[in-house]
N, C-alpha and C positions, 0 to 999 in steps of 0.2 A: 465621698460620693463616686470614685472612679467605678466601684464595683457595680453601684446601682446603674450607672448609665451604661456599663458593658451589658448588664442584663437586659435592661431595655431595649437595647440595641437588636440583641439575639433575638428577643421576643419578636421584635419588627422584622427581622430577617434572620431566621437561624441558618449558620453556617458551622462548617467544620465539626468538628470533634464537640466542641462546645454545643454546636445545635443539635446534633444526634442525642446527646446526653440529655439537653433540654427537651425535645422532643418525648422522650420516654417519661420524663418527670411530667411533663405536662398531660400524657395519657393516663397517670394514675389519678392526677388531679381534677381531671375533668371526666371522671368516670360517671360521676351523677349528672352534671350538665348534659354529658351526651347522652344519657339513657332519657334524660328528660325532654331534651331537644328532639331527637328522633321519635320518642313517643309522640310528640305534639304535631311531628311533620306527617307521621303514620302514612310512611310509604306505600303505595298501591301497586299490586302486580301491573309489571308492563310499564310503570312510569319511566319517564327520563328525569332524573335527578342530578343536579349540580351540588357540589360538595364543595363549597367556594372557601379556601384556605383551608385544605383538605389536611395538612400536616402530614402525620404517619400512616395515613388511612384508616385509622380506628374505628371512624365514624362510616368511611365506606363499608367496611366490613361488617358492622352492626346491621346497615340496612340491606345489603344483600343476603346475610343471614336471616333475616325477617321474612323477605318475601322475594319471589324473584323481579327485579327491576334493573334497569341500566343506570350505574351509578358514576359520574363522570368527576374526577377530582381535579382541581386546580389549584395552584399555589405558586407564589413566587420564589421561593425557596427549592432550589434543587436538590439541597440536603434532606429536605421534607420528603419531596417526591421519591428519592432515591428509597426511603424508608418504607414510603407507603407499597414501592414496587415489590420490595422484598416481602411484606406482610400479605399482599393480595395476589403477588404472582405476575407472570408476563402477560397475561392477558388484560390487565386492567388498564383504563383508560387514565392515563395522567398527565396532566398538561401543566408545563411551566408559561406562567403568564402572570402580568399583575392583575388584580382584581379589578382595578378601575379601568380597566381594558380589555375585558373579556373577549376570546378570539372566537366566539362562537355565532352562529346565525342567531338574528332577533328572533324570538318565540319558538326557542328550540326546546324549552324545558318546562316540564310540568310542575317542578319543585326547586327551591333552592335553600339550601341548609349553609347557614353563616354562622358557625361555633367559634366563639373567641377570636373574632378577627374585625369588628367593627371598631376596635381602638384606634385602628389606622384609616378610619374613614375620614377624609379631608373635610374641610369647611364648607364646600359645595356638594358633599355628600356623593362624592365621584364614585366608590364603591356600591353603593346603594343605586346609584342611577343605573349603573351598568348590570346589575344583577336584576334590576327591573327590565330592561331590554330585551334580556334573554329569557325572560319569563313568556310563556303564552298567556293571552288573555285570561283572566280567571284563575292562573296560577299562584303559589303560595310562597311564601318566604318564612322560615322560622329561624330566629337569630337568637342566639344567646351571648351576654357580656355580663361581667363581675360588675355589681352596683358600684356607684361612683363612693359611695360612704363606707365600704369595705377597701377598695383602692387605694384611697386617698391616705393611708395608713402605711402604704407599702413603698419604700423610697423609689424602686423604679418607676413608678406610677408618676412620680413627682419630675421626673426629668424631661418633660415637654415632648414626649413622643407618642404618649397614649390619648386618646380623646376618651374622656370619663363620662358615664350617663348615669342620671336618674330615671325614674319610669316616664316622666314626663320629656326627658331630652331624648330618650331613644324613639318615644313615639313620633315628637317633633321632626327628628330627622327622616324616618320612614316617611313620614306625610309630606316632607318638603321634596323627596326623592321622587313622590308621584305614586306611592302605596296607598292602598285604603287601608287605614289602622285605626280602629277605635280605641276609645279610653282604656277598656277592657280586655284590649288585645295585648298589652304589656303587664306582665305579670310580676311580682317579686318571689322569689323562690330562694328556700333556705339550703344552700349547698351544705354547710357544716354550721356547728354553733357560732362560730365567728365569721363565716362568708356568707354574703347575701349575692343573689343573683338577679338577673332579668331575662323573662323568656318572652320574647315576641312574636307574634303570629301576624301576618299581613298579606294581602292580596294585591295583585296587577288589576 
């Protein structure tokens, strides 16, 4: 189980060469979830968007290629931010900070994307409360996580570092943090034949 523990720790906070390799692997694994999440977020021209847990910058690149908008990436891993800066160029706004304590003014962003990061949202929903604070009134959050029914079979997810969700649990977390999120705003999506995900749309 030492390998499972090491993988869980790298997923929680990628670092070093192993973190860089993991980031590349996650970009491949996340192609469909990323596309679905960005489509649901539907960035609009001129919007201020936060990519919370931006990783290697893959979602930032997709949003900027889709429409002229200003995307800020934030991640707690400097390893991931180095990869994002290499992908996006020197002009990219990439900030090193914990998602529970976002270093931005309240009500700055029109939208927040949270792709595969809410596994590390604490019991008090600190990540979600921080994301809510930086959203403008009426602003939207789109989040993706892999469904607990899929993740429970993965050894690293049983190491106690990941919070697992079904549709009801994800909606409950969003509502508890202060978001408006109805029963139909959390959808189950097929990622592959064996991987099931959850895609959520919520508003401040």
